[in-house]
N, C-alpha and C positions, 0 to 999 in steps of 0.2 A: 802297477804297484808304485807308490810314491818313493822318491829317493830318500835314503836313510843316512848314508855316509859315503862320500867319495874318497877313494884312495888311489892316487896315481891315475886319475881320470876315469876310474871305474867304480862301480858300487861295491861296497864291502860285502863279503859273503855272510850268510846267516850265522855260521859258526863263530865269526868274529863279532857280529852284532849282539850275540847272546851275552857277551861280557859286560855290556853297559847300556844298551839301547833302552830309551824310555825312562832313564833314571839320572837325576842330577844330584851328586853328593852334596853340593852346596845347600840344598834344601833340607838336608838331614844331618846337620852338624859335621859335614865332611865324611860321614861314614862311607867306606868304600862299597859295601854291599847295602842294599835297602834294609832298613829295620823292618820288623814285623809290626804292622800298625793294628794293635788290638783296641779298636774303638767301634762303637755302634753308630756314632753320629759325628758330624763335623760342624764347627762353629762358623757362622757367616759373618762377614765384616760389616754387613748392613742388612736391613730388612729388604731393601730393594734387590740386593744380591740374592737373598734367599728366594724371593719371588721369581727372579729370572731363572735360577737353577730349577725350580719346580715347574716352570713353564716348559723347560726343555725335557725334564724327566717325564712329564705327563703327556708330551706330544703337542701341547698348545703352541709351541714354537719349534720349528725344525732344527735339527742339529744336536739335540740332546743337551744334557747339563754342561755348563761351562766349567764346572768345578765339582768338588766333592760334596755329597749331600747326606747320604745315609748308606750304611754298609749292605743293605739289601739291594741297592742300586749300583753302587760303585765304591771303590776304596783303593788306596795307593798300590798295594801289592797286586791286587787283581788287575788294575789298569796296566801296570808294567808288564805283567804276564801276558795280557791280551795283545799288547803292542808287539811283543816278541813272537808270540804264536803266529800272528798274521804274516810275519816275514817269511817263515818257512814255506808257506803255500802261495806266496805272492798275492795275498788277499788284501782287500781294503780294510777289513775289520775282523776281529775275532772276539768271541764271547766265551767266558769260562763258566763252568757249572760244577756242582757238587759231585757228579758222577757222569760217566758216559751215557747211562740210561736216562739221567735227568736231562741231558742235552738233547737226546733223541726224542724223548716224550714232549718236552716243551716245544721243540722244533715242529713235530707233527701236529700238536694241538694248535699251534699258531696258524697253520695253513689249512687244516681240515675242518669241514663243517658238515652238518647233516646232509645226507644225500651224496656226498663226495665219494670218489674212488681214489685209493692209493694204489699205484702200480709199483711193484718191487721185484727185484731179482731174487733168485733162490739158489742156495740156501742163505738165510740170514742167521745171525746170532739169535738163539731161541727167545730171549727176552724181547728183542726187537720185533720179531714176527708175532710173538704173543701179545704185545701191546696193540698191534694193528688188528689182529684177528679176534682178540678177546675183549679188550678194553674200549678201543675206538668203535668197535661194533655196537656197543651199548648206546652210542650216540648217532647211530645211523650211517657210519662210515664203513664202506666195504672195500674189498681189495681183489686184485688180480696179480698173478706173478708170471715171470718167464725165467727159464734156466739161465744161469750165469753166462754161459758162452753163446747165447742166442745171437743170431744175425740181425741186421737191420730189418729185413723183411719180416722175421718172426716177431720182433719187437713192435713193428708197425701194426701187425695183426692184433696183438694184445692191446695196444693203445686204442685201436678202432673199437674193439669190444668194450674196453673201459669207458670210452667216450659215450657209447650207446647206453651202457649201464648207468652211467652218471646222469645222462639226459633223462632216462626213464625215472630216475629217483629225484629229479629236480636239482641235481648238483653238477659237479664238474670233476675232471681229473685234477686233483689238487696238488699232487706231488708224485714224482718218480723217485723212488728210494732204492739205492744200490748199496751193495757191500762187495768190495773187491780188494784183495782176494776174499772169498767167502769163508766163513767160519763154520765148520772146521776143515772143509775139503780143499781149500786153496784155489778153487775155481775162480777164474778171472772174468770180469764183465767188460765188454767193449763199450767204453764210455763214449767214444766218438760215434759209434752206431746208435747208441741211445739218444745222443744229442740230435743227430740227423733225423731219427725217427720222430722225436718230440717235435722238431720244427716242421716236419712234413704233415703230421697228423693233428697236432694240437697247436700251441703257440708258445712263445718264449715267456709267457706269464705263468707257465707251469714249471716250478723249480725242479731241478735235478739235484738231489742230495746224495752224498756217498760217504759211507763209513770207510775211512782210509787207515784204520788202526793197524792193520797187519803190515803195511809197507810204508806208511807215512811217519814223519814227513820227509824222510831221507830218500826213499826208493820210489816214490810215486807222487805226482802233483796233478790230481784229477781236474783241478780248475783249468789247467792248460789243455785238457782234452774236451772241454765243454760242460763239465759239471758246474753248478752254480754255488753249491754249499758243500763244504767238506766237514765231516764229523769225526771226532776222535774220542776214544776212551784214553784220556791222559794217564790213567792208571798204568797203562802198558808201557810202550817204548819211551814215551816222553818222560813220564815219571821215572821209570826204569829201575827202580830199586825195591819194588814190591812193598812199599811202605806208605802208600797214599792211595786215595780214590778221588778221581776228578774226571771231567770231560770238557769238551769244547766244540764250537762250530766256527767256521770262518768262511768269508765270501764278501761279495759287494754289499755295501750298506743298504741297498734297495732290498736285499734279502734278509740281512741280519737285524735291521732296525725293528721290524715287527716282532721278531723273536725277543729282542731286548725288552720291548714293551711288555710282553707277557712275562718274561723273567722278572721284571720290576714288580709285577703284581704277585706272582706265585712264589718268588724267592728262588732258591736253588743255585745262587751264585757260589762259586768256589770260596771257601773261607780263607782268611789272610795267612794262616800258618801253612795250609796246603799250597797256596799260591807261592809263598816264599820257598817252599821245598821244590816246587816245580821250576822256579827260577834257578835254583841250584842245579837241578837235573838238566836243564837246557844247555848249560855250559859244557857238558860232556856228552850230549846226545849223539853227535856225529861219531865220536870215538867209540862209544858203546855199541852203536848199531853196526859200525864197520867191523868191529872185532867179532860180534855175534854172527854177522853174515859170513865172515871168513871161516869161523868155526863150523857153521851149519854146512857149508860147502864140503868141508873135510869129512864131517860125520856122515853126510848123506852119500858121499862117494863110497864110504865103507859099508853103510847099510844096504846100498843097492846090490852088493854082491853077496849078502848073507842068505843062506838057504832057507831061513825061517821067515824072511821078509817077502811078502807077495807083491808089494807095490809101494811106491812113494809118491805122495802129493807134494813134491818139492819143486818150486818154480825154476830152479836151476837145471832141472832134468825133465822138461816138458816134452812128451812124445806126440801129443795131439796137435795137428797142424793149426787148427783154429785157435787153440789156447796159446801156441807159440807165436802166432801172428799178433795176438793182443799183447802178449808180454813184450815183444820186440818194439811195439809202438808206444806202450804205456809205461813201462817199468824201467827203472835205472839200476835195479838189483833184485836178487831173488829172495831177500829177506832171511829170517832165521826161525820162522815158525812154519811147520809143515806137518803133514799127516803120514803115518806109517801103517800100512796094511799088513798085519801078521797072518801067517797061515794058521787058520783056526777060527776061533770066535771069542766070545767074552771071557771064557775061562783062561785061554792062552794069554789074552791081553792082561788079565788080572795077575797072572803069575809073573809076567814081565814087569808090570808096574810095581808089584810087591817086592821084587828082587833088586830094584834100583838102589844104589847106595849114594852116588853123587847127585844125580838128578832127583829132584823132589817131586813126590806125588801130590800135585796141587793143580787147581784150575788157575786161570789167568795166563799171561804171557808177557814177553818183552822185558823181563827183569834181568838183573845181572846174573842170576842163577838159572840153571836149566830146570824146566818144569815139564812134567808129563801127566796126561790125564786121559780118561776114556769118555769122549763126548756123548756116546749113545746112552750111557748110564749116569752121566754127571751133568754137564752144561746143557745138553739137549734131551734130558730125560723126559721133560714135559711135552716134547714133540711127539704126536701120535706115531705109532710104528709104521703105518703106511706112508706117512709123510717123510719119515726118516729114510725109508727105503727109496722113495722117489728122489730124495736129495742126495743119496749116496752116503748117508751117515750110518755106516754099518757097524755090526758088533765087533768086527775085527780091526776097527780103526782106532789108533792111538794118536793123539795130538801132542807134538813135542815143540817146545820153545827153547831154543838153544841160547845159553848165556855166554859169559865171557871167561869161563874156566879154561884150563888147558885142553885143547881138543883131543890129544892122545888119552888123557884121563877120561874124557867123556866116552870115547870109543871103547876104552877098557870097561867102563861101567855098563854100556849097552851090550858088550860082548858077554859079560858074565850074567847079565839079566836075561838075555836071549837063551842062554844055556839052561835056564830054569823053565823054559817053555817046552 
């Protein structure tokens, strides 16, 4: 990662750099915060400059545009945002998108071609898995998966099968796509094992991409464990106020540049107003995530002892040795989104959800408020029942995202809601 600012001989921390990195007030009439640049296009100082910028945008000259061209390609708010997003993951470059799913779709379309195979962990967010299995399938792309906690040996076996399948179809294994922790079970993927398996069976030209939304960017840095591209729904923790929709990817330029080129063609870049709101959110990201994590630890300690709770998918209370090993090597914190298994099924979950007063019955996660939902009948409703059973998305599973309210109030709310079960 390039040096951004040295303080007393060391590089400034991300939380410090979020206050001004990538923005010069002198260029905007001394405005302390970046203005919102509502413009579709930018004036060139000369025709030669315009030509040079378009040579970079179109890829005829390496390195991209030297300046601002057109708001489908780049713009001030988005560029400042992307500079700051890259800092958190120690990435060379970040790209912003209009949603997390836009980021995922453009990323996969960039690397997949007819006959190729995508290998992914399971479970995935339903829309991510659906894009691979339903939409990319229309263009001759197939897929194989492995369970989130799989060992290197298991992953190598899946990659060998994928390699043979791709060869038979005249393609290649174009991407290994991970989600860790998995939505909604919180199952962890061993990124180091995936990287070692990739290097043993395939080659380093097959990118490893990972959705880091549940723990990133504060509690996990997958690029440090061997991932090549990290993916976010910025709607969640980074945005953090349940008032915007956006997404991003980050990694080395060798991986992000092809994605940028397709984004230039398709559009889907984050809009300037949303980018400005994300810059606001980045300033308090560490504070919000720390508070939510502390709250989640207190709430889960209470939930673990409740007689109507059959189990918890909380990373701070992992019983499985394999999952604990991955957590110890990969994670800096347990996060604040987890699953609760209630004694009963859908009816009991619905009674619990309907009785909540402080926590809101809504999908999404990572906001300042506590949210609760029923994945089997909501976010993962489109997943076939057999597949849901295979992935552990059961009818008695409730997903909870803890916010920054008073933890005792949250415990009181869950207590009265469980009384209705």
